[in-house]
VODREN-343979 format. One line per 10 residues: their letters; for each residue x, y, z of C-alpha. Coordinates in pm, 1 decimal. Example, Ala and Ser with C-alpha at 12.3 -4.5 7.8 and 13.67 -1.06 7.14 Angstrom:
BEGIN
as = 1230.0:-450.0:780.0 ~ 1367.0:-106.0:714.0
# end
This chain:
BEGIN
meeeqdpdsm = 25.6:7.4:-46.4 ~ 112.6:323.9:-82.0 ~ 80.8:629.2:96.8 ~ -0.2:914.3:-118.8 ~ 158.6:1208.1:-111.1 ~ 24.8:1566.1:-123.3 ~ 187.6:1717.0:-440.6 ~ 268.4:2057.1:-288.9 ~ 464.8:1919.8:-0.5 ~ 712.2:1756.5:-239.2
nrlptkqpke = 783.6:2106.5:-336.0 ~ 847.3:2242.0:19.5 ~ 1124.5:2315.6:139.2 ~ 1192.8:2172.1:534.7 ~ 1145.9:2453.5:724.0 ~ 1395.3:2537.4:1015.4 ~ 1270.8:2481.4:1348.2 ~ 1343.6:2801.6:1577.2 ~ 1704.0:2742.8:1795.9 ~ 1634.0:2741.5:2198.6
ksaiifeevs = 1700.9:3067.2:2292.1 ~ 2010.3:2980.4:2528.7 ~ 2007.0:3181.0:2912.0 ~ 2296.4:3365.8:2862.3 ~ 2278.4:3574.6:3190.9 ~ 2519.5:3908.8:3173.1 ~ 2606.3:4064.8:3543.4 ~ 2648.9:4497.1:3501.6 ~ 2923.1:4601.3:3660.3 ~ 2915.5:4971.0:3749.4
smewefiqmn = 3193.3:5161.0:3675.6 ~ 3227.1:5335.0:4061.9 ~ 3307.0:4976.4:4195.2 ~ 3575.9:4959.6:3975.4 ~ 3945.1:4973.8:4095.3 ~ 4245.5:5143.1:3985.1 ~ 4393.1:4884.1:3809.4 ~ 4826.6:4931.6:3834.0 ~ 5040.6:4907.5:3578.3 ~ 5406.6:4903.6:3496.7
dqeedlikrm = 5595.1:5140.4:3236.3 ~ 5648.1:4858.2:3013.8 ~ 5298.8:4718.6:2980.1 ~ 5159.5:5051.0:2973.1 ~ 5404.9:5142.2:2728.0 ~ 5278.2:4854.8:2547.5 ~ 4912.2:4914.7:2595.1 ~ 4929.1:5231.1:2405.0 ~ 5108.6:5049.0:2105.2 ~ 4885.4:4790.9:2038.1
yrlvgdrwdl = 4563.9:5024.9:2089.4 ~ 4736.3:5254.0:1800.7 ~ 4820.0:4905.7:1645.5 ~ 4491.5:4707.3:1629.3 ~ 4247.3:4902.9:1824.7 ~ 3993.3:4826.3:2102.6 ~ 4055.1:4444.6:2008.4 ~ 4154.7:4419.3:2459.3 ~ 4174.1:3971.7:2410.3 ~ 4451.8:4065.3:2116.0
iagripgrta = 4596.1:4313.2:2347.5 ~ 4613.5:4059.6:2674.5 ~ 4798.0:3835.6:2476.2 ~ 5115.6:3998.5:2445.3 ~ 5080.7:4099.8:2835.1 ~ 5149.6:3821.0:3041.7 ~ 4900.8:3764.0:3363.8 ~ 4675.3:4015.8:3257.2 ~ 4307.7:3955.6:3126.9 ~ 4131.4:4155.5:2824.3
eeierfwmmq = 3926.2:4290.1:3097.8 ~ 4172.8:4432.3:3309.7 ~ 4313.6:4603.6:3010.1 ~ 3983.9:4703.1:2852.4 ~ 3883.7:4860.1:3220.2 ~ 4277.0:4987.9:3250.7 ~ 4233.9:5210.6:2891.8 ~ 3862.3:5311.1:2977.5 ~ 4004.7:5508.3:3310.4 ~ 4303.5:5627.5:3168.2
nspyfeekrk = 4168.1:5766.5:2817.9 ~ 3810.5:5888.8:3020.9 ~ 3700.4:6238.7:3122.4 ~ 3469.3:6077.8:3387.9 ~ 3749.2:5909.4:3558.5 ~ 3962.8:6209.8:3558.5 ~ 3878.8:6339.6:3869.9 ~ 3936.2:5989.4:4073.5 ~ 4201.4:5984.9:3869.2 ~ 4304.2:6267.3:4061.1
esiastlks = 4265.9:6187.0:4362.0 ~ 4436.2:5820.8:4350.0 ~ 4761.8:6017.9:4260.4 ~ 4699.6:6260.4:4561.9 ~ 4658.3:6000.9:4777.1 ~ 4947.0:5822.5:4686.5 ~ 5166.1:6129.5:4743.2 ~ 5080.7:6167.9:5051.4 ~ 5117.1:5840.4:5165.5
# end
């Protein structure tokens, strides 16, 4: 016994089933909670040179600095170059000099 097939079903492409959305949880970190990251002069110089060369590819830059993560490099860059952190940098330098 042969089943009769719908003539339209042979011309239809199989439909894709929607993928299940994975539950990715992003933790928002306030920049106010960030601590200043101390880099030595060589690390700072390398970050500046690499940034000019590759832009904000933090993972690539971090790969050149042993013991540093891409997140640390990005945070350091933002804190050094953002006007938002300028006052905090001044306060941090002043407190270091008083010690």
